[in-house]
C-alpha positions in Angstrom: 102.4 82.9 132.6 101.3 81.6 129.6 98.8 83.3 127.8 96.0 81.5 126.8 96.0 83.0 123.1 99.4 82.4 122.2 100.9 84.7 119.5 100.7 83.5 115.9 104.5 83.6 115.6 104.6 81.0 118.2 102.8 78.3 115.7 105.7 79.8 113.1 108.0 78.3 115.3 106.3 75.1 115.9 106.3 74.5 112.3 109.9 75.4 111.7 110.5 72.8 114.8 108.6 70.0 113.0 110.3 70.4 110.0 114.0 70.9 111.7 114.2 74.8 110.8 113.4 76.7 113.9 113.3 80.3 112.8 111.7 82.9 115.2 109.2 83.1 118.4 107.6 85.6 120.2 107.1 84.0 123.6 104.0 84.6 125.5 105.5 84.7 128.9 105.4 87.8 131.2 108.4 89.2 132.2 109.0 93.2 133.7 111.8 93.9 131.2 112.5 96.2 128.1 114.3 95.6 125.2 115.7 97.7 122.2 112.4 98.2 120.8 108.8 96.3 120.4 110.3 94.7 117.3 113.5 93.2 118.8 110.7 91.4 121.4 108.5 90.3 118.3 111.7 88.6 116.2 112.7 86.1 118.8 114.5 85.7 122.4 115.2 89.5 122.9 118.9 90.4 124.2 119.1 91.3 128.0 120.3 94.6 127.2 117.6 96.3 129.3 115.5 95.2 132.1 113.7 95.8 135.4 113.8 93.2 138.7 111.3 95.1 141.0 112.5 92.6 143.8 116.2 92.6 143.4 117.3 96.1 143.5 120.4 97.3 145.7 120.1 100.6 144.5 122.9 102.7 143.1 126.5 103.2 145.3 128.3 106.0 146.0 130.4 106.9 142.8 134.2 106.6 142.7 135.6 109.3 142.1 139.2 109.3 140.7 141.4 110.3 137.7 142.4 107.6 135.0 143.6 107.6 131.5 141.0 105.7 129.6 143.5 104.9 127.1 145.9 103.5 129.4 146.6 100.0 130.5 146.2 99.1 134.0 149.5 97.9 135.7 149.2 94.6 136.9 152.6 94.5 138.6 153.1 91.5 137.1 151.8 88.9 134.8 149.9 87.0 137.7 146.8 85.1 138.0 145.2 88.1 139.2 145.8 90.2 135.6 142.7 91.8 133.7 141.5 89.6 131.3 141.5 91.2 127.9 138.5 93.0 126.2 137.8 91.9 123.3 135.4 91.2 120.1 132.0 92.9 120.7 131.9 92.9 124.4 134.9 95.1 124.8 137.3 95.8 121.8 137.8 99.7 121.9 137.2 100.8 118.3 138.2 104.6 116.6 134.6 105.0 116.5 133.9 105.1 119.9 132.5 107.7 122.1 134.4 109.3 125.0 131.8 107.6 127.4 132.4 104.1 125.4 136.1 104.3 126.1 135.9 105.1 129.9 133.6 102.1 130.6 135.6 99.9 128.5 138.5 100.9 130.7 136.2 100.9 133.7 135.3 97.5 133.2 138.9 96.5 133.2 138.9 98.1 136.8 135.8 96.1 137.8 137.4 92.8 136.6 140.3 93.0 138.6 138.8 93.8 141.8 136.2 91.4 141.1 139.0 88.8 140.7 140.8 89.8 143.8 137.6 89.2 146.2 136.1 86.4 144.7 139.5 84.8 143.7 141.7 85.6 146.1 143.9 82.7 145.8 145.2 82.9 142.2 142.9 80.8 140.3 141.9 83.0 137.5 138.6 83.5 136.6 137.2 83.9 132.6 135.5 87.4 132.9 134.3 89.0 130.0 132.3 92.3 130.1 128.9 92.6 128.5 127.9 96.0 127.2 124.3 97.5 127.8 123.0 100.6 127.4 123.5 102.1 131.0 126.9 100.6 131.5 128.6 96.9 131.9 128.3 93.8 133.7 130.3 90.8 134.5 128.7 87.1 135.4 130.5 85.1 137.3 129.9 81.4 137.4 131.5 79.1 140.0 131.2 75.3 141.4 128.1 74.9 143.7 130.5 74.5 146.8 132.1 77.4 146.1 131.6 79.7 149.6 132.5 82.8 147.4 129.2 82.5 145.6 127.1 84.2 147.8 123.0 84.2 147.8 121.4 85.5 150.4 120.5 89.6 150.7 123.2 90.1 153.0 126.2 88.4 151.5 125.5 89.7 148.6 125.4 93.4 150.1 129.2 92.1 151.8 130.2 91.1 148.6 129.4 94.1 147.0 131.0 96.2 149.8 134.0 94.0 149.2 134.4 94.9 145.8 134.0 98.3 146.0 136.7 98.3 148.5 139.0 96.9 146.4 137.8 99.3 143.5 138.7 101.9 145.6 142.2 100.9 146.0 142.6 100.3 142.4 141.3 103.6 141.9 143.8 105.1 144.3 146.8 103.2 143.6 147.0 102.0 140.2 145.5 104.1 137.7 146.8 107.2 137.1 145.7 109.5 134.4 144.4 112.7 133.4 141.0 112.1 132.3 138.3 111.9 135.5 135.8 109.1 135.4 133.1 108.1 137.9 132.3 104.8 138.6 129.8 103.0 140.2 128.8 99.5 141.3 124.7 99.2 140.5 123.7 95.8 141.8 125.4 92.3 142.7 122.4 89.1 142.0 122.1 85.7 141.0 120.9 84.9 138.1 120.8 81.2 138.8 122.4 79.1 141.4 125.7 79.2 140.1 126.3 82.6 138.6 126.3 86.2 139.8 126.3 89.1 137.8 127.9 92.2 139.0 126.6 95.5 137.0 128.2 98.7 137.2 128.3 101.6 135.3 130.9 104.8 134.4 130.1 108.5 133.3 132.7 111.2 132.6 131.4 113.5 135.3 129.5 113.7 138.5 126.5 115.6 137.0 126.2 112.6 134.8 126.0 110.0 137.3 123.8 112.2 139.5 121.5 112.7 136.5 121.2 108.6 135.9 120.5 108.6 139.7 117.7 110.5 139.4 116.2 108.7 136.9 116.5 105.7 138.6 115.0 107.1 141.7 111.6 108.3 139.3 111.8 104.7 137.8 111.7 103.0 141.2 108.8 105.7 142.2 106.6 104.6 139.0 107.2 100.6 139.9 105.9 101.1 143.0 103.0 103.0 141.6 102.1 100.2 139.6 101.7 97.9 143.0 98.9 100.5 143.6 97.2 100.6 140.1 96.5 96.9 140.2 93.9 97.7 142.7 91.7 100.4 141.2 90.0 101.4 144.4 93.5 102.5 146.1 95.5 104.1 143.1 95.6 107.2 141.3 96.4 106.9 137.6 97.4 110.6 137.9 100.4 109.3 139.9 102.0 107.2 137.2 104.2 109.9 135.3 105.1 107.3 132.5 105.3 104.1 131.1 108.3 101.9 132.0 107.9 99.4 128.8 107.0 102.3 125.9 108.4 105.6 127.3 111.2 106.6 124.7 113.1 108.5 127.4 113.8 105.6 129.8 115.9 102.9 129.4 116.4 99.5 131.4 119.6 98.7 132.6 119.4 95.1 134.1 117.9 93.2 137.0 118.4 94.8 140.2 119.4 98.2 138.5 117.0 100.8 137.3 116.6 103.0 134.1 119.3 105.2 132.7 120.7 106.4 129.8 118.6 107.3 127.0 118.3 105.4 123.6 117.2 107.1 120.6 116.8 103.8 119.0 113.8 103.4 121.4 112.2 106.5 120.4 110.3 105.6 117.1 107.4 103.0 116.7 108.8 101.6 113.1 110.6 103.3 110.6 110.1 107.1 110.8 107.2 106.9 113.1 107.4 109.4 116.4 106.0 108.0 119.4 102.6 110.1 120.7 100.9 109.6 123.9 97.4 110.2 124.8 96.6 113.0 127.0 94.1 115.5 127.1 96.8 118.2 126.7 97.9 116.6 123.8 95.2 115.0 121.7 91.2 116.1 121.8 89.1 112.9 122.4 86.6 112.4 119.7 83.2 112.1 120.9 81.8 108.5 121.4 78.1 109.7 122.2 76.0 107.9 119.4 77.3 106.5 115.9 78.4 109.1 113.3 76.0 108.0 110.7 72.7 109.6 112.8 73.8 112.5 112.0 73.6 112.3 108.1 70.9 114.2 106.8 69.1 110.9 105.2 70.0 107.5 105.5 73.4 106.7 103.4 72.6 105.3 99.9 75.7 103.7 97.8 75.9 105.9 94.6 78.5 106.9 92.1 80.1 110.2 92.2 77.5 111.7 94.8 76.4 115.5 94.7 78.7 116.4 97.3 82.0 116.1 95.5 81.3 119.1 93.3 79.8 121.2 96.3 83.2 120.1 98.2 85.4 121.2 95.1 83.7 124.5 94.7 84.4 125.6 98.6 88.1 124.3 98.1 88.2 126.6 95.2 87.3 129.7 97.4 89.3 128.8 100.1 92.2 128.4 98.0 92.2 131.9 96.3 92.5 133.3 99.7 95.6 131.4 100.3 97.0 132.3 97.0 96.4 136.0 98.0 98.1 135.5 101.1 101.0 133.5 99.3 101.3 137.0 96.9 102.3 138.9 100.0 105.0 136.5 101.2 108.7 137.9 100.4 110.5 136.1 97.6 114.1 136.4 98.6 117.0 134.5 97.2 118.0 131.7 99.2 120.8 129.5 99.8 120.2 125.6 100.0 122.6 123.0 101.1 122.8 119.6 100.0 123.8 116.3 102.1 127.6 116.3 100.4 127.5 120.2 101.5 127.1 121.6 98.1 125.5 124.9 98.1 122.7 125.9 95.5 121.6 129.4 95.3 122.4 132.3 97.0 126.2 132.4 97.2 126.7 129.5 95.7 129.8 129.3 93.2 128.6 129.9 89.5 127.0 126.6 87.7 128.8 125.3 84.4 125.7 124.2 82.5 125.2 122.4 79.6 122.6 122.2 77.1 119.2 121.6 78.5 120.2 121.6 82.1 117.4 122.9 84.2 118.5 126.4 86.3 116.6 128.8 88.1 117.1 131.4 90.6 116.0 130.0 94.4 113.8 132.2 96.1 111.9 132.1 99.4 107.9 131.3 98.8 108.3 130.4 95.1 111.1 128.1 94.7 110.3 123.9 95.9 112.7 121.0 96.5 111.8 119.4 92.8 113.5 122.8 92.0 116.4 121.5 93.9 116.0 118.3 92.5 115.9 119.2 88.6 119.1 121.3 89.3 120.7 118.3 90.2 119.7 116.0 87.5 116.3 114.8 85.5 117.0 111.6 86.7 116.7 112.5 90.3 113.7 114.6 89.9 111.7 111.6 88.0 112.6 109.5 91.0 111.8 111.6 93.7 109.5 110.9 96.2 109.6 113.4 98.8 112.4 115.4 100.7 113.5 116.5 104.1 114.1 119.9 104.5 115.6 121.9 107.5 115.2 125.5 107.5 117.9 127.3 109.2 116.3 130.8 108.2 113.0 131.9 107.4 111.6 134.6 105.5 108.4 135.8 106.2 105.7 134.3 108.7 105.8 130.6 108.6 102.3 128.5 107.8 101.9 127.2 111.5 99.4 124.3 111.2 97.8 121.6 113.8 97.6 117.7 113.0 93.8 116.7 112.2 94.0 113.3 111.9 94.5 111.0 108.4 95.8 107.9 110.4 99.0 108.4 110.6 101.4 109.8 113.7 103.6 112.2 112.9 106.3 111.1 110.6 110.0 111.6 112.1 110.7 115.3 111.7 113.9 116.0 114.3 115.7 118.4 114.4 118.1 116.2 112.9 116.3 114.2 110.2 114.4 117.5 109.1 111.2 117.8 108.2 109.6 115.8 105.4 108.1 118.2 102.9 106.2 118.1 99.8 108.5 118.1 96.3 106.0 121.0 95.1 105.8 122.8 98.2 107.3 126.1 98.3 110.5 126.7 100.7 110.4 129.2 103.1 113.9 130.5 103.5 117.7 129.1 103.7 117.6 125.6 104.4 119.6 122.2 104.1 117.6 119.7 101.6 117.9 116.2 101.2 115.7 114.2 98.1 114.5 111.1 98.9 113.8 107.9 96.2 111.4 105.1 97.0 114.6 103.3 97.4 116.2 105.5 100.0 117.6 104.3 103.3 115.2 106.6 104.8 111.9 104.4 105.4 109.8 107.7 105.3 109.6 107.9 101.7 107.8 104.5 101.3 105.6 105.6 103.9 104.9 108.8 102.0 104.5 107.2 98.6 101.8 104.1 100.1 99.6 106.9 102.2 99.7 108.7 98.4 98.3 105.7 97.4 95.8 105.3 100.1 94.4 108.7 98.9 94.2 107.5 95.3 92.4 104.7 96.9 89.8 106.9 98.7 89.1 108.6 95.9 88.3 105.3 94.0 85.8 104.7 96.8 84.4 108.0 96.4 83.8 107.9 93.2 82.5 104.1 93.1 80.4 104.2 96.0 79.7 107.7 97.3 81.8 106.2 100.4 82.2 108.5 103.6 86.2 108.2 104.2 87.5 108.0 107.9 91.1 107.4 107.7 93.5 106.2 105.2 97.0 105.1 106.3 100.1 103.3 105.0 101.4 100.2 106.9 104.3 97.8 107.0 104.0 96.7 103.3 101.2 98.7 101.8 98.3 100.8 102.8 94.2 100.8 103.5 91.6 103.1 104.0 88.6 102.6 106.1 85.2 103.8 104.9 81.6 104.0 105.9 79.4 102.2 103.4 76.1 101.8 105.1 75.2 98.8 106.9 75.1 96.5 103.8 77.4 94.0 102.7 80.9 94.0 102.6 83.0 94.6 98.9 82.9 91.9 96.5 85.5 90.5 94.3 84.1 92.1 91.2 83.7 95.6 93.0 87.7 95.3 94.2 88.4 95.0 90.7 86.1 97.9 89.8 88.2 100.1 92.2 91.3 99.3 90.8 90.3 100.2 87.3 89.3 103.4 88.8 92.5 103.9 90.9 94.3 103.0 87.1 92.5 105.8 85.7 93.5 108.6 88.2 97.1 107.3 87.9 96.7 107.9 83.8 95.6 111.6 84.7 98.7 112.3 86.7 96.6 114.2 89.0 98.7 116.8 91.2 99.1 116.2 94.9 98.1 119.8 96.4 98.6 121.0 100.1 96.3 123.6 101.3 96.2 125.4 104.6 92.8 125.6 106.1 91.4 127.2 109.2 89.0 125.2 111.6 85.8 126.6 110.7 86.9 126.3 106.7 87.5 122.4 107.1 84.6 121.8 109.0 83.1 123.6 106.2 84.5 121.6 103.4 83.7 118.2 105.6 80.1 119.2 106.4 78.7 116.2 104.5 80.6 113.8 106.6 79.9 113.4 110.8 83.3 111.1 110.4 85.6 113.6 109.0 83.9 116.7 111.5 84.4 114.6 114.7 87.9 114.1 114.2 88.4 118.2 113.1 86.2 118.9 116.3 88.8 116.8 118.4 91.9 117.2 116.8 92.0 120.8 115.4 92.3 123.7 118.4 89.8 126.7 118.2 91.1 129.4 115.7 93.8 127.2 114.4 95.0 125.8 111.2 95.5 122.7 109.5 96.0 120.9 106.3 93.8 119.2 103.6 95.3 117.5 100.1 93.8 117.8 97.0 94.3 115.1 94.3 91.8 115.2 91.3 88.2 115.9 93.0 89.6 114.1 96.2 90.1 116.4 99.2 91.0 115.1 102.3 91.8 116.4 105.6 95.6 115.1 105.6 99.2 116.4 107.0 101.2 114.8 104.1 103.1 115.1 102.6 102.5 113.1 99.4 104.3 112.6 96.0 104.3 115.4 93.7 101.3 113.6 91.4 99.4 110.4 91.1 101.5 109.1 88.1 104.5 108.4 90.0 102.3 105.4 91.4 103.2 102.8 88.5 101.9 99.6 89.6 99.4 99.0 92.3 97.1 96.2 93.4 94.0 96.4 95.5 94.4 93.2 97.4 91.4 92.6 99.8 89.2 94.0 101.7 87.6 93.3 105.7 85.0 94.3 108.1 86.1 97.3 110.9 84.5 99.7 113.3 84.6 103.1 113.8 87.1 104.1 116.4 87.7 100.2 116.6 84.4 100.3 118.8 82.2 97.0 118.0 79.4 99.1 119.0 79.8 101.5 116.6 79.2 102.6 112.9 80.6 99.7 110.7 83.7 100.5 107.9 84.9 98.7 105.3 88.8 98.3 105.2 90.2 98.2 101.7 93.9 97.3 101.7 96.1 97.9 98.6 100.1 97.7 97.9 101.9 100.1 95.0 105.3 100.5 93.8 107.1 102.7 91.6 107.8 100.0 88.9 105.8 97.0 87.6 108.8 95.0 88.4 109.0 95.6 92.3 104.7 94.6 91.8 105.5 91.7 90.6 108.3 90.3 92.9 106.2 91.5 96.1 102.8 89.5 94.5 105.2 86.5 94.0 106.5 86.6 97.5 102.7 87.0 98.7 101.9 83.8 97.3 104.9 81.9 98.2 104.5 83.4 102.0 100.8 81.2 101.6 102.7 78.2 101.0 104.7 78.3 104.0 101.5 79.7 106.3 101.7 78.2 109.6 98.1 77.8 109.8 98.0 75.6 106.7 100.9 73.3 107.6 100.2 73.0 111.4 96.9 71.5 110.5 98.5 69.3 107.9 101.1 68.3 110.2 98.3 67.7 113.2 100.1 70.0 115.5 96.9 72.2 116.0 93.3 73.3 114.3 91.2 76.2 114.7 87.4 76.1 115.5 85.0 79.0 114.4 83.8 78.6 118.6 87.0 80.3 119.5 88.2 81.9 116.5 92.0 82.8 116.6 93.1 80.8 119.3 94.7 77.5 118.9 93.2 73.9 119.8 97.0 72.2 120.4 97.1 68.7 119.4 99.5 66.2 121.3 102.1 66.6 119.2 101.4 70.6 119.0 101.7 70.5 122.9 105.0 68.8 122.8 106.3 71.5 120.7 104.5 74.0 122.7 106.1 73.1 126.1 109.5 72.6 124.6 109.4 76.1 123.2 108.3 77.7 126.6 111.2 75.5 128.3 113.6 76.7 126.0 112.2 80.4 126.2 112.3 80.4 130.1 116.1 79.0 130.3 117.1 81.9 128.1 115.6 84.4 130.1 116.9 83.0 133.3 120.3 82.9 131.7 120.1 86.4 130.8 118.9 88.1 134.1 115.1 88.1 133.4 112.8 87.6 136.3 109.7 86.1 135.6 106.1 87.7 137.0 102.3 86.5 136.7 99.8 89.2 136.1 96.3 89.5 134.8 95.4 89.6 131.1 92.2 92.1 131.3 92.4 95.4 132.7 90.3 98.5 132.6 91.1 100.6 129.5 91.9 103.5 131.6 95.4 101.8 131.9 95.9 101.7 127.8 94.6 105.3 127.8 97.4 106.5 130.4 100.3 104.9 129.0 99.3 105.5 125.4 98.9 102.1 124.0 94.8 102.7 123.3 95.7 105.5 121.0 98.2 103.5 118.8 96.8 99.5 119.4 93.2 100.6 120.6 91.4 99.4 116.9 93.5 96.0 117.2 92.5 95.4 121.2 89.5 93.3 122.2 87.6 95.5 124.4 84.6 94.7 126.1 82.3 96.3 128.6 82.2 95.3 132.1 79.3 97.1 134.5 79.4 100.8 132.1 83.2 100.4 132.2 85.5 99.7 128.8 88.0 96.9 129.8 90.4 95.2 127.2 92.8 92.2 126.5 96.6 93.4 126.9 97.5 94.4 123.8 101.3 93.3 124.2 103.6 90.9 125.8 104.9 93.0 129.1 102.8 92.3 132.0 100.9 95.4 132.5 103.0 97.4 134.3 102.1 100.5 132.4 
């Protein structure tokens, strides 16, 4: 199925083809499939490392349970035509870094290869079999001539072929594979990928328990797939019956056509660098009240004004709350703590005595007193100067920790798994013994850039409040910068002159080096702080449970609902640019209050900003929209903004791309399906897409219910 509004990256591919330089494409085809991440699907032809075929699943066979050594080279009696093809290259070379399971599967692949050779090529003609290792196991593609009697196509013939290979596999394991390590091998499916190609898929585990767990996951996915068949008919299906989204759930991997989910791929658990996937459920996230526009709750109509009176009132309330928290902090135990650096170096309690030179920074590290910035300064002043944020893993806390609940600042929780550590403000006190990593803007950990840009968004928000009295909503970091959404009444948008004025105000805040200050507040205190803004109070009411605490951050006179963390002070933001503004709506609803979205970019040096702006200008020169019009491939019209009208030459390239994509998917074992482009929004709420993408979805009302165009390429199997 070709979607009517093809993704814009296909236009880019058309431009590239027309200039003999094919870059990348995201096909607008419907496939029941799952790749490693959404990004891998967007950046080109996705690898068939995981896919789900509804129509060709032959189940998971009973395992072969035999003892063999994964390091043993299997006996083949002689160098006969039935010898196993060597496993090499990226498809199977055994390396020193392989896990036990990887080694077992590589050896199991050799055994399965030999069984296939005995069945498919019994006369002695050697087949070229090279295993492809995927998330849940491996597979072989068998290509023979069309007149070969061994290439079965019907379901019964495939089942017979599978049984024959299973028998040979049993015999091989019983008679020729001796050793000390137990392995559990299971053929998962045999299916046709093309008219002359069969794909034999298998998996292997180190224990029967692991294999049984795999089979349980398979059964769960089969149930979910059947439930999807009911969901397409809203009169008979129940959303409650669908336990997870097959395309997006991070605990489910897809092995291949004719198979089902298996092992978890940790790389699939994030939506982007350092972002943890969340789900929109009643239990995990309250729903914001959408009855009426928040602006109607204002005591008087909004009028743009510089430095509105509520700025001072908010500061006064903040100071009162901070005094309470300072009194609580004074009661916390200040106990000597031990800090472990990434290289294993000990600091603080029980650490070797430091040899200090003149000017070296030294302090006794104590709980509820010392900060990661103290640790950075003890390492070197240079590190402290370029540090952005820390990752902290507490191994022992002293006193009660400050438990808080997320409000909403436009960011999902950053990656704070046990292995990664919690992102921690450099000037936030440590609570006990811990492991500490200091991150800079150039760190491999992309979370540092996200924190830097999030802090920059707060400075932009401060500028909007000062210059326009804007009521802020959310201001998250995004790929390559940040933005802030703000309510500024129903008037015109922000002019170029006003953008320059925002940049001037931004510069003044940076020059003042205003400290970012974290404050824990109760729900009632938060509502008092933001009583002037019905947008913030709506977020607090929905997202913060009763009798719990959340956090706010202050820089200068800006005080904003936020979970942080942030850079130590605004002076860290050495270079910045307010890029543009656009219109948006509260909660992404066109019937709700209009907002102004202002975009910006920032860096810790002017050189980095200069390079970035030069790259943006270069990108404009390569803009497919401009080049496509020049080369008469397609055009755009205001009667259908965002949708392309393909001209004759563009249509030829469009069809060529689609044919190429279909060919590649067939070769990789994907099955094409056709599904609707429009669904009731209940589906996207169930899957979690509405939580993440609703602002960018095309939604509309049908007979009192909200519907929307599907926001991604998968065929709606959520």
